[in-house]
C-alpha positions as CSV (number, residue, x, y, z in Angstrom):
1,M,0.0,-0.2,0.0
2,V,1.4,3.7,-1.0
3,P,0.9,6.1,2.0
4,P,-1.3,8.6,1.3
5,E,2.1,11.3,0.9
6,G,3.8,8.8,-1.7
7,G,5.1,10.1,-5.4
8,D,2.5,7.7,-7.0
9,L,-0.7,7.5,-6.2
10,A,-2.5,6.7,-8.9
11,S,-0.6,5.1,-11.8
12,R,-2.0,1.8,-13.6
13,D,0.3,-0.1,-11.8
14,V,-0.9,1.0,-8.0
15,L,-4.1,1.0,-8.9
16,T,-4.0,-2.3,-10.5
17,A,-2.1,-4.0,-7.6
18,H,-4.7,-5.1,-5.7
19,H,-7.7,-5.2,-8.1
20,P,-6.1,-6.2,-11.2
21,N,-9.3,-7.0,-13.1
22,C,-11.3,-4.1,-11.7
23,L,-10.2,-1.0,-13.6
24,A,-12.2,1.4,-14.8
25,W,-12.4,4.9,-15.5
26,Y,-16.1,6.4,-15.3
27,P,-16.1,10.2,-16.4
28,A,-17.8,12.8,-13.8
29,E,-21.0,14.3,-14.8
30,S,-23.0,17.3,-13.5
31,D,-27.0,16.7,-14.3
32,V,-28.7,20.1,-13.8
33,S,-31.9,20.9,-15.2
34,I,-32.5,24.6,-16.5
35,R,-35.5,25.3,-13.9
36,P,-36.7,23.5,-11.0
37,G,-37.6,20.4,-11.2
38,W,-37.1,17.8,-13.7
39,F,-39.9,18.4,-16.0
40,W,-41.6,21.2,-17.4
41,H,-44.0,22.9,-15.0
42,A,-46.3,26.0,-16.3
43,S,-45.4,27.0,-12.9
44,R,-42.3,27.0,-13.3
45,G,-41.9,28.9,-16.9
46,S,-40.3,32.3,-15.4
47,Q,-37.8,30.1,-13.2
48,V,-35.3,29.6,-15.9
49,K,-31.8,29.9,-15.1
50,T,-29.9,32.9,-16.3
51,P,-27.1,32.7,-19.0
52,A,-24.7,33.8,-15.9
53,K,-25.8,31.2,-14.0
54,L,-25.3,28.9,-16.9
55,L,-22.1,29.8,-17.4
56,D,-21.4,29.5,-13.5
57,L,-22.5,25.8,-13.7
58,Y,-20.5,25.4,-17.2
59,C,-17.3,26.8,-15.0
60,T,-17.9,24.5,-12.1
61,S,-18.5,21.4,-13.7
62,V,-16.5,21.0,-17.3
63,G,-14.0,23.3,-16.0
64,R,-13.3,20.9,-13.4
65,N,-13.1,17.5,-15.4
66,S,-16.9,16.8,-15.9
67,V,-19.6,16.4,-18.1
68,L,-22.4,19.1,-18.2
69,L,-25.8,17.6,-18.6
70,L,-28.4,20.4,-19.3
71,N,-31.9,19.3,-18.8
72,V,-34.3,21.8,-21.2
73,P,-37.2,19.7,-21.0
74,P,-39.7,20.1,-23.7
75,N,-43.7,21.2,-22.7
76,R,-46.8,19.4,-23.0
77,D,-46.9,20.2,-26.9
78,G,-43.5,18.4,-26.9
79,R,-41.6,21.8,-27.7
80,I,-38.7,23.8,-25.7
81,S,-40.5,26.7,-24.4
82,D,-39.1,30.4,-25.4
83,P,-37.8,31.2,-21.7
84,G,-36.0,27.5,-22.2
85,T,-34.6,28.1,-25.3
86,A,-33.4,32.1,-24.8
87,A,-31.5,31.3,-21.9
88,P,-29.2,28.3,-22.9
89,T,-28.3,30.6,-26.5
90,S,-27.3,33.3,-24.8
91,F,-25.1,30.9,-22.4
92,G,-23.4,29.3,-25.5
93,Q,-23.1,32.5,-27.5
94,T,-20.6,33.4,-24.2
95,V,-18.8,30.4,-24.1
96,R,-18.1,30.6,-27.6
97,A,-17.2,34.2,-26.8
98,T,-14.6,33.5,-23.6
99,Y,-13.2,30.1,-24.8
100,G,-13.6,30.1,-28.2
101,S,-10.1,30.7,-29.4
102,N,-7.1,28.6,-28.9
103,L,-4.6,30.4,-26.9
104,L,-1.8,28.0,-27.5
105,V,-1.8,28.5,-30.9
106,P,0.4,31.8,-32.4
107,P,-2.2,33.5,-34.7
108,A,-1.6,33.5,-38.5
109,A,1.3,35.7,-39.7
110,P,0.3,39.0,-41.9
111,R,0.7,38.8,-45.5
């Protein structure tokens, strides 16, 4: 057993030392609904999370190496309501504007 302050805490060799046939990786998943509850309710139509709140959820899930599963439930007609589409659309625009450029790639040289 490697002590907690040891140098190798999670290599394949260390992980398989005690359970050689059980090494598996499961990605973290953050399941969040865009409004209170998992299903659509007419009384909750105005309680959609704001684009700022969605960006915070993105940063604290995807930014911490988790998958963000954002539930946007359809209404009784099988359609996404206007508030249910406006917030994710604005959130998506903010994410693309914030993270859309790879800062590690140098800009193209002018011609």
